[in-house]
N, C-alpha and C positions, 0 to 999 in steps of 0.2 A: 645527819652525818653519814657519809657513805661508808658502808661496810663496818659500821659499829652499831650494835643493837640499841644502845642508849649512850649517854655521856658517861656511863659507869659500866665498864666491861665486867664480865663474869669475875667475881672477886675471889674465888678459889673454887673459888667455887669450892623385758622388764616385766616382768610379769611373773605370775605364780609358777608357770611351767619352768622358767629358768631356775627358780629356787628349788623346785623339785629335782631338776637335773643335777644341780649342785649337790643336794643332799643324797641323791641316789648314786653318786659316784662319778658323774661326768664333770668336766671342767677342772674342779679342784680335787677330784678323787676323794671325797669325804667319807669318813666312817665315824661312828659316834661311840664306840666302846673299846675299852682295853688299850688305849693309847696314852702314853705319858706326855705331859707338856714339855716342849723343848725350851731350854733356857737360852735366851738370846739377849745380848746387851741392848740397852736403850738406844745407843748410837746406831747399832745395826738395824734395829727395828725402824728407826726414823728414815734410814737411807733406802731400805728395800722397797720395791714396788709389789712384792708378793706376800707380805704379811709374815706371820710367825711360823707357819708350817703348811703342808699340803693336806692336812687332815684335821678334823675336829678332835681335839684331845679330850680324854676324860680328865677333868681338872681335879686336883687334890687340894686346892686352896680356893677360898671365896674371892670373888672379884673385889678389889678395894672399894670401900665405901667412899663416896665423893659427895661434894655439895651438889644440890639441885640447881644452884645458881640463882640469880635474881629473877629469872623468867620461867619458872616451872609450870605455871598454869594449872597447878594441882591443889590450889586452895591454901598452900603454905605461904604464899606471898601474893595476896590479892585474889584475882580471878581464879575460878575452878572449872576448867573445861571437862573434867572427869564426870561431872553431873549432867552434862549436855547429852541429849539424845542424838545419836549419830557418831559419837566419838569412838565407838567400838567398830573398827574397820581395818581392812588390810592395806588400802591405798590412802595415804595421808597427803597426797600431793595437793589436793584441792581443799578449800574451806567447806564447811557444812553448815546446816541450819540456815540462818538468815544471811550468813556471809557467802560470798560467791567468788572470791579470788582463787587463782591457781598459781602455785609456785612454779617458776620456770627454771630449768637447769639440766645438767647431765643426769639421765635416769640412774637410779640406784635401788637395788634390792638389799634390804637389811635382814639377815637371818641370824637370830639369837637362839642358841641351844642352851636351855636353862637346866642346870644340873644340881642335884641335892648332894652337896659335898659330904654331909654327915651320913649319907646313905650310899657311900661308895661311888658317887658320881652318876647315880641313876637319874632318869628324867624327873624333874620336879612337876609331876602331873598335877593338873588342877590350877597351876599358877597362871597369873596374867602379867603382861608386860605393857607398860606405858612408855612410849618414846616421844621425844621432841627435839627439835634442832632449829638452827637459823636457816634463812633462805640464802640464795646465791649472793645477795648483797649484804649479808650479815645481819639481817633484821629478824627479830623474833616476833611471831604473830602474837597478838593480844597485848603486847608491851611496847615495841618499838613504834615510833610515830608513823613511819611509813607503812606499817602493817598492823596498826592497832585495831582496825576493823575486821581483821581476818583471824581465822583459827587454824589455818593450814599447818602442815608439818607437825601435827600432833595426833596421836591415836593410840588405841588400846586393843589388845587381842589376848585370847586365852591360848596357852601353849597346847600343842597336840600331844598325842600319846608318846612321842619320842622326845618331848621337851622342846620342840621347835616352834618358833613363831616368826612369820615373815611379813615385812612391811615393804610396800612400794612407795618410793619417795624420790627425792633428788639429792645429789651430792651437796652437802652443806658448804657454804663459803667459809673463808677464814677472815675473821675480824680482828681488829687490833688487840693484841695482848693474849690471844688464846690459840693453841694448836687446833687444827680441824677436829671436830668431835661431834658426837651425838649423846644426848642425855637419855638415861633410861631408869625406870623404877620397876622392881619386881614385887608382885603382890601374891598373897596366898591363894587368892581366887579372883574371879572377875567381879564378884559382888564387893570384895574388899577394895577394889580399885576405884574408890570414890573420893579419896583424899590422900594427898602425899603423906599425911600423918600415919597412914596404915601400911606404908611400904615396908617390906622386910629387907629390901636392898635398894640403895640408890647409888648409881655409878655412871661412868661415861665410857664410850667407845672411842678409840683413837684411830686415825687414818694414817697410812704410810706416806712419807714425804714424796716418794717418787710418783705415786698415783695422784696425789694432790697437785703436784706441779703440772702434770699433764691435763688434769681437769681445769685448772685455773688459767690455762692458755685460752680457754673459751671466753668470748667477750661478755658472756652473761655473769662473769665473776669479777666485777670491778674491784680493784685494790687487793684482791686475795693473794695474787702473786707477791706484791710488795709486802703485805702483812706477813706472809709465810716466811719470806726471806729474812725477816727480823726476828724470827723465833727459832727455837730448837726444842726437841722433845724434853731434854733435860732441864731447860729453863722454864718450861710451862708450869704454871702455878698449880696445876692438878697432876698431870702425868709425870712431872719431874720429881714428885715426892713419893710415888708408889712404883710398884712393879709394872712397867708398861707392857711387859710380856703377857700380862693377864688382861689387858685392855686393848691391845692392838688388833685390828680387824685383819682377817685373811681376805685377800682381794682377788678377783678375776674380772676380766672384761676390758673394754676400751671406751674412748669417748664417743664413738659412733654407735655402738650397740648398748652402751651403758655398763654399769659395774654391779657386781655382787659383793657385799661385805658380810663376812661370817665371823661370829664370835661365840666361843664357849663361855658361858656365864656360870660361875660357881656361886650358889646362893645358900 
């Protein structure tokens, strides 16, 4: 089925230098300390193409806990990619191991800044992050029939001393019933990132409507424009129930150069 990962939708569920420029102050003009999160309505977040703010805030709330969905690949629903050699990597565009597929789409850098809310928003040093998402056609590797033999768009990394972790990937498609998103899990350590049962935080990152509309004009995203037009952030089964301001990515870039998505994650 085009642009649908299976017959059952989620039930409730470019490069390193660009990321360093973003975190160093170029592009988005980011800083990581002493900044309060701005309160923005869900409707405003959905409409904007620039995210919630021009800086990484020091968050005072944990990011909402969300479902890992039916396609986590973390051992909580069938297969477990976290035990595979090669899953620890910054570039998740291609499959690894015995799989050889490469996901095609608009380039995307995902920068997560993981903060210890109980410790004043300081970096959660030593933590690790696992992210996964669908491809441009809405398929999840390891689960969807069209990508069952692949394990692309999945990877794990340890955060750096500033709490940052950066993944190179593609912009995810929009499949029927879900707002454009990326799943992620936070672990206490890289060693602990061997099963979703060990995660200390499971949540999702949302994308602004304006950026998504521009991306989905690309021919590699069949049905995504139509699927997005039938959705709203408020009606989404995940983001509509929580504070989308804590999950909406800050964006920069364009279709030609690719995009950077940044999210402060309170854990």
